[in-house]
TILO-107814 format. One line per field, with one value per residue (C-alpha): x negated, y negated, z; residue in one letter. Coordinates in steps of 0.001 Angstrom, whole numbers, plus 500000, padded with zeros to 6 digits. Example, Ala and Ser with C-alpha at 12.3 -4.5 7.8 and 13.67 -1.06 7.14 Angstrom:
# residues 2
X	[487700/486330] .
Y	[504500/501060] .
Z	[507800/507140] .
resn	[a/s] .
END
This chain:
# residues 278
X	[763133/763573/764323/760792/761466/763874/761152/759739/763195/763434/759924/760724/763967/762292/759224/758788/758465/760125/762870/763512/760081/759510/762057/761269/763622/763001/764776/765068/762727/759936/760071/759394/759762/758239/759759/758163/761165/760302/761911/762438/758657/757925/756838/753763/751620/751575/750483/753905/754220/750702/751543/754815/753104/750419/753095/754867/751727/750552/753987/753773/750273/751697/755110/755297/756913/756261/755210/754918/755053/756206/755381/757362/758565/762124/763745/761833/758407/755684/753699/752493/749524/748967/751827/751147/752068/749782/746947/747587/747351/744152/742508/742895/741557/738009/735777/736199/740004/739915/737682/740162/743041/741280/740367/744068/744521/741589/743080/746454/744876/742912/746086/747634/744453/744596/748114/747586/750477/750179/750766/752238/752633/755655/754793/757212/757142/753597/750817/748433/745483/746229/749264/747025/744816/747717/748123/744412/744648/747385/746493/748683/750092/752890/753780/756372/755002/755889/754076/751223/748097/745363/742607/742823/740930/737906/740062/740747/737086/737660/736711/738748/736896/739162/740606/737236/736343/739567/739523/735887/736745/739656/738132/734360/731769/731549/735293/735644/732951/734759/738189/736981/734718/737231/740497/742216/745820/746088/748903/749822/748153/744803/745364/745790/742745/740436/742018/743908/747172/747476/750660/752655/756383/758819/761092/762653/764789/761676/759953/762749/762433/758679/759373/761754/759299/756374/758514/759574/755985/754880/757479/755380/752188/751149/751153/748037/746139/747136/745714/742559/742102/742281/739741/737493/737270/736462/733679/731940/732307/728991/726914/724252/725703/722949/723912/727532/727230/727175/729943/732254/731707/732665/735810/737135/736375/738306/741322/741292/741865/744234/747989/748705/745954/747106/750735/749922/747773/750144/753116/751274/750390/753951/755364/757445/757510/755412/757258/756636/758417/761732] .
Y	[292719/288926/286820/286309/283347/281156/278658/278407/277576/274745/273551/273514/271652/269056/268526/265679/267980/266406/268947/267382/268641/271761/274113/276553/279404/281970/285086/286346/289191/286713/286504/282917/281586/278299/277002/274223/272162/269915/271933/268859/268380/272112/272015/269960/268361/264744/263121/263497/267185/267897/266222/268132/271466/270697/269950/273204/275317/273691/274297/277978/278271/277686/279287/282181/285301/284708/288046/287215/284021/283994/281056/280430/277691/276583/276876/279863/278137/278608/275420/273570/272071/268330/265919/263769/260513/261422/262125/258790/256956/258824/257692/254077/254601/254201/257207/256655/256651/259756/261482/260762/261937/265180/265825/265876/268680/270544/270188/271442/274540/275237/274912/277705/279776/279363/280768/283840/285831/287620/285164/286226/284180/285092/283857/283520/281215/280016/278965/276415/274577/273938/276198/279133/277981/278403/281984/282591/281241/283724/287177/288820/287482/289199/287960/288764/290250/287119/284674/282630/281240/278756/276667/274001/271237/271541/270609/267282/266702/267743/270716/273032/271848/271990/275384/276887/278560/280545/281426/282546/284611/286242/286966/286791/284399/285779/285803/282389/280937/282249/281065/277638/277040/278013/276749/279593/280563/284188/286554/288394/291614/289853/287968/291327/292768/290042/289976/286677/288635/291770/293173/292669/293422/293524/290574/288328/291137/293267/290283/290128/293881/293492/290708/292934/295846/293766/292179/295635/296881/293949/294812/297920/295897/294323/290509/289920/292645/291138/287748/289357/291433/288351/286572/289654/289668/285959/286400/289415/288625/288295/288704/291429/294497/294490/290977/291880/295402/294312/291764/294231/296771/294103/293241/296788/297359/294203/295294/298781/297339/294568/294826/295490/298069/299866/299819/301005/303952/305023/304821/307031/309550/309470/309902/306725/303379/300575/297595/295298/297522/295871] .
Z	[335113/335290/332254/330894/328653/330573/331474/327929/326589/329093/328185/324474/325026/327246/325054/322581/319572/316534/315860/312463/311396/313512/315021/317835/318639/321352/322577/326127/325160/324397/320584/319465/315927/314777/311530/309482/308447/305498/302677/300484/300565/300297/303958/303088/305784/306779/310032/311658/310801/312018/315318/315653/314964/317507/320110/319291/319494/322730/324248/323327/324808/328275/327817/330254/328860/325148/323640/319926/317864/314233/311949/308791/306450/305764/302347/301030/300997/303617/302932/299854/301716/301854/301177/298098/299844/302749/300290/298568/301884/302782/299553/300665/304193/305465/306099/309852/309597/307417/309954/312733/310527/309601/313220/314129/311581/313114/316599/315376/313829/317015/319083/316985/317369/321161/321622/323861/322355/319014/316153/312816/309628/307502/304017/301136/298136/298525/300872/299406/300915/304574/304310/303420/306273/308700/307500/308126/311677/312637/313951/311300/308037/306117/302629/300007/296790/294789/297122/295639/297294/296467/298015/295347/297173/294870/291868/293587/294371/297990/300185/302427/305502/308569/307649/306680/310036/309973/306276/306424/309506/307676/304269/304846/303391/299850/299166/300804/298541/295474/296604/297708/294707/291994/293469/291632/292269/293377/294271/297453/296327/295959/299229/300943/299179/300512/303983/303960/304202/306311/304754/301540/301399/298508/299242/301872/303279/303733/305363/307951/308500/309046/311533/313499/313416/314674/317387/318548/318560/320708/323340/324121/324673/327978/327482/329559/327746/324389/325397/326789/323626/321424/323603/323590/319791/319740/322301/320725/317010/315162/318327/318694/320403/323038/324106/324874/326327/329962/329506/327733/330525/333066/331170/330885/334562/335437/333395/334941/338405/337254/337952/334269/333989/337106/335981/332456/333531/336319/333957/331457/334144/335507/331982/332194/330418/331934/333394/330422/327873/327025] .
resn	[m/t/n/p/i/a/d/p/l/v/e/v/a/d/s/d/i/d/e/n/l/v/h/i/e/a/t/v/e/g/v/a/t/v/t/i/n/r/p/a/r/r/n/a/f/d/a/r/l/i/g/a/l/r/e/a/f/e/t/l/q/g/a/e/g/v/r/v/v/f/l/r/g/a/g/g/m/f/s/a/g/a/d/l/d/w/m/r/e/a/a/d/r/s/e/s/d/n/r/d/d/a/y/q/m/a/v/m/l/k/s/l/w/d/i/p/a/l/t/v/a/l/v/e/g/g/a/f/g/g/g/a/g/l/a/a/v/c/d/l/a/v/a/t/a/t/a/k/f/s/f/s/e/v/r/l/g/l/i/a/a/t/i/s/p/y/v/v/g/a/v/g/p/r/a/a/r/a/l/f/a/t/g/s/v/f/d/a/a/y/a/e/k/v/g/l/i/t/e/v/v/a/d/t/a/a/l/e/a/a/r/d/r/i/a/g/e/m/m/t/c/a/p/g/a/v/a/d/s/k/k/l/v/e/d/v/a/y/r/p/i/e/s/v/m/e/e/t/a/k/r/i/a/r/t/r/v/s/p/e/g/q/e/g/v/r/a/f/l/d/k/r/k/p/s/w/v/v] .
END
């Protein structure tokens, strides 16, 4: 099997991602880790960080061979949300300038959503405001038991607007209304209960173990089928079953005759591992 991630490593190295703000590491097996690197600011967002994250996520969208993407924060904190200096500047800008600024955040979040590989947030310390939004965008989110969460925008007279589609999708409308309207701080257990977090682990060591376990599990999954499965959920969610029956039948038929589908079924029948298992 050829090295599946040689090209992505070249792409990352040649990109204009600000490595002072965002680090990308990738293994030859296709495990990529994006680290938010503003520990002195508790990995809070400003315009430069948002731009660097967008660059990183867009690079990973087209990086052939990436099987799973982990997102984490440096220094034991996932993200504290908006940077105070950035918020201060925003208060002095016009509505038009603020709209343009917020749209860049929305584009960054969508670029994470559009990564075809499985995405996993590894949350420790805390995830507040937009930081909690990042966790909601990811396909999976694992948090340490001591992690804290909040959508505190309402306490500043603001709303959690750009992250709202992803948070509502993760926790549902009723829980989102309560979380957005109260701005309450809540723990990892409650975050798991409402669906913002998919797994809670004891500590940082257990978080690393969960990372290794998930990475290993993804090595057994066909990359193309993973991307198609994510797109399938997006296309059928909240639509009447009758309206998607024909389309879902077409999609499974297409995958059955695809190279991955053929290889996976034949490998099962031949009692061997398919070609994508590392």
